C-alpha positions in Angstrom: 91.2 118.2 63.8 91.0 114.4 63.8 93.2 113.1 66.5 93.8 109.7 65.0 95.1 111.3 61.8 98.0 112.9 63.9 99.4 109.5 64.7 102.3 108.0 62.8 101.3 106.9 59.2 102.4 103.3 60.2 99.7 103.3 62.9 97.1 104.6 60.5 98.0 102.1 57.8 98.1 99.0 60.2 94.8 100.0 61.7 92.9 100.1 58.4 94.6 97.0 57.2 93.3 95.2 60.4 89.7 96.5 60.3 89.2 96.3 56.5 90.8 92.8 56.5 88.5 91.5 59.2 85.5 93.1 57.6 86.2 91.6 54.2 87.3 88.0 55.2 85.3 87.3 58.3 81.6 87.6 57.7 80.3 87.2 61.3 77.0 89.0 61.6 77.9 90.8 64.8 81.4 91.8 63.5 79.8 93.1 60.3 77.3 95.3 62.1 79.9 96.7 64.5 82.2 97.4 61.6 79.5 99.2 59.6 78.3 101.3 62.5 81.7 102.4 63.6 82.9 103.1 60.1 79.7 105.2 59.4 80.1 107.1 62.8 83.7 107.9 62.1 82.8 109.0 58.5 80.1 111.3 59.9 82.6 112.7 62.3 85.0 113.5 59.5 82.8 114.5 56.7 79.5 115.4 58.5 76.2 115.2 56.5 77.9 114.2 53.3 78.7 110.7 54.8 75.0 110.3 55.7 74.0 111.1 52.2 76.2 108.5 50.7 75.0 105.9 53.2 71.3 106.4 52.5 71.5 106.9 48.8 74.3 104.5 47.8 75.2 102.0 50.5 71.7 101.1 51.8 70.3 100.5 48.4 73.3 98.3 47.5 72.8 96.2 50.6 69.1 95.7 49.9 70.0 95.0 46.2 72.4 92.3 47.2 69.9 90.7 49.7 67.4 90.5 46.8 69.6 89.3 44.0 71.7 86.7 45.9 68.7 84.3 46.5 67.8 84.7 42.9 71.1 83.2 41.7 72.2 81.2 44.7 70.0 78.3 45.7 72.3 76.7 48.2 71.0 76.0 51.7 68.8 73.4 53.5 66.0 75.7 54.7 63.5 76.1 51.8 61.2 79.0 52.1 59.4 78.8 48.7 59.8 78.1 45.0 60.0 80.7 42.2 57.9 80.4 39.0 60.8 78.7 37.2 61.1 76.1 39.9 64.3 77.3 41.6 64.1 77.3 45.5 64.7 80.4 47.6 66.4 79.4 50.8 66.9 81.1 54.2 70.6 80.7 54.1 71.1 82.4 50.7 69.0 85.4 51.9 71.1 85.6 55.1 74.3 85.3 53.0 73.0 88.0 50.8 72.3 90.3 53.6 75.6 89.6 55.2 77.5 90.3 51.8 75.6 93.5 51.5 76.5 94.8 54.9 80.1 93.6 54.4 80.4 95.7 51.2 78.8 98.8 52.8 81.2 98.5 55.7 84.3 98.1 53.5 83.3 100.9 51.2 82.7 103.1 54.3 86.2 102.2 55.7 87.9 103.0 52.4 86.1 106.5 52.3 87.5 107.1 55.9 90.9 105.6 54.7 91.0 108.1 51.9 90.6 111.0 54.3 93.1 109.8 56.9 95.8 108.3 54.7 96.8 111.4 52.7 99.2 111.3 49.7 102.2 112.5 51.8 101.7 109.6 54.2 101.6 107.1 51.3 104.8 108.7 49.9 106.4 108.5 53.3 105.5 104.8 53.8 106.2 103.3 50.3 108.2 106.1 48.5 111.6 104.3 49.1 110.5 100.6 48.7 108.1 101.0 45.7 108.4 104.7 44.5 106.6 104.2 41.2 103.7 102.2 42.6 103.3 104.6 45.7 103.1 107.6 43.4 100.6 105.9 41.2 98.6 104.8 44.2 98.8 108.4 45.7 97.5 109.9 42.4 94.7 107.4 42.2 93.5 108.0 45.8 93.2 111.7 45.2 91.9 111.4 41.7 88.2 111.0 42.6 87.7 114.1 44.8 89.9 116.2 42.4 88.0 115.0 39.4 84.6 115.6 41.0 85.6 119.2 41.9 86.9 119.9 38.4 83.7 118.6 36.9 81.7 121.1 39.0 84.0 124.0 37.9 83.8 123.1 34.2 80.1 122.7 34.6 79.7 126.1 36.1 81.8 127.7 33.3 79.7 125.9 30.7 76.5 127.1 32.3 77.7 130.8 31.6 77.5 130.1 27.9 74.3 127.9 28.1 76.0 124.6 27.6 75.3 122.9 30.9 73.4 119.5 31.3 70.4 121.6 32.3 70.2 123.4 29.0 68.5 122.4 25.9 66.6 119.2 24.8 67.6 115.7 25.9 69.9 115.2 23.1 71.6 118.6 23.6 72.0 117.9 27.3 73.7 114.6 26.5 76.0 116.4 24.1 76.8 119.1 26.7 77.5 116.4 29.3 79.9 114.6 27.1 81.6 117.8 26.3 82.0 118.6 30.1 83.3 115.0 30.6 85.8 115.4 27.7 87.2 118.6 29.1 87.6 117.2 32.5 89.2 113.9 31.1 91.8 116.1 29.2 92.5 118.1 32.2 93.1 114.9 34.3 95.5 113.4 31.6 97.5 116.7 31.4 97.6 117.0 35.1 99.0 113.5 35.5 101.7 114.1 32.9 102.7 117.3 34.6 102.9 115.5 38.0 105.1 112.8 36.5 107.4 115.4 34.9 107.5 117.3 38.2 108.5 114.2 40.2 111.0 113.3 37.6 112.7 116.6 37.8 113.0 116.3 41.5 114.9 113.0 41.0 112.0 111.1 42.6 112.7 107.3 42.8 116.5 107.6 42.1 119.0 105.8 44.3 120.6 108.0 47.0 117.7 110.6 46.9 117.1 111.9 50.5 113.6 112.5 51.8 112.2 115.0 54.3 109.8 113.7 56.8 107.9 115.4 59.6 106.7 112.1 61.1 108.3 110.7 64.4 107.4 107.5 66.1 106.9 108.3 69.7 105.6 106.8 73.0 101.9 107.2 72.2 102.5 105.4 68.9 104.1 102.6 70.6 101.1 102.2 72.9 98.5 102.3 70.3 100.5 99.8 68.1 100.7 97.3 71.0 96.9 97.8 71.6 96.2 97.1 67.9 98.4 94.1 67.5 97.3 92.7 70.8 93.5 92.8 69.8 94.2 91.4 66.5 96.2 88.5 68.0 93.4 87.8 70.5 90.7 87.8 67.8 92.7 85.4 65.6 93.4 83.2 68.6 89.7 83.1 69.3 88.9 82.2 65.8 91.5 79.4 65.9 90.0 78.1 69.2 86.5 78.1 67.7 85.1 80.8 70.0 83.8 82.6 67.1 82.1 80.6 64.4 80.0 81.5 61.4 78.7 79.1 58.7 76.1 80.1 56.1 75.8 76.8 54.2 74.4 74.3 54.2 72.7 75.5 57.4 73.2 78.9 59.0 75.2 78.3 62.1 76.6 80.7 64.6 78.6 80.4 67.8 76.9 80.6 71.2 76.5 83.9 72.9 78.7 83.1 76.0 80.9 85.3 78.1 83.9 84.8 75.8 82.1 85.7 72.7 80.6 88.8 74.2 84.1 89.9 75.5 85.4 89.5 71.9 82.5 91.5 70.7 83.3 94.3 73.0 86.9 94.1 72.2 86.2 94.3 68.4 83.9 97.2 69.1 86.7 99.1 70.9 89.0 98.3 68.0 86.6 99.8 65.4 85.6 102.6 67.5 89.2 103.6 68.6 89.5 106.7 66.3 86.3 108.0 67.6 87.2 107.3 71.3 90.6 109.1 70.7 88.7 112.1 69.3 86.2 112.2 72.2 89.0 111.9 74.7 90.9 114.8 73.0 87.7 116.9 72.9 87.1 116.3 76.6 90.6 117.3 77.4 90.6 120.4 75.2 87.3 121.7 76.8 88.8 121.0 80.3 91.8 123.1 79.4 89.6 125.9 78.0 87.5 126.0 81.2 90.7 126.6 83.2 91.6 129.6 81.3 
């Protein structure tokens, strides 16, 4: 069991808002690398080899593609490397920015994949069910749509395989027809399922004023400690940015802050923040093994 998922939904949500926000809006190379490594490590802990396949076959090619494409369209920067055949320059700054954007994209996608595992639909309904009931229900359905849709496609594909109408049967044209048929069946299932969900929630008086809600979540002492840590680290990082301890500038010349003691401490602090779910899981595993050894 993932220990971090057992914390209060408010803690889970605030944590992902902080790490995803910093990953998206602060393209510091050290922060980007730390964010990507920690998000991938947490994803592997939660989903195993599946997360590694997604990284090597989806995220890594996307990073390389952005690093190659950005210099072809963006020619800003003062450090000229060479000129293309059409006369447009290729600059070092545009290449570095493309690499940074690719790592940022991979890190954010990886964090969202973990977010989808930790922030379940019932947690979303608990957090936003009263404030924005329609939007929270829609968002909950969207978050669980992709894994359910993928699973249903596999089921339909296996059923069609039994009658020789899978994407592996027939010529290229017939395979395409079979694939469209499978997609059509699954899309119809998804639409019917969404209508049934909406009718079910309406029959339960969801969203009406005065409706009571059952909740199993309680904000306890450990949640308070973790919330204090999250907000404290976030405040320190913002203060360091405001004081100029952490600087990054890609254009017109690539400039980064000096690697002094303050910067290194902030890197370590940010690494602890990103690796916090893994640290909690490791500590819980150690505690569990210690208790088992005493039996």
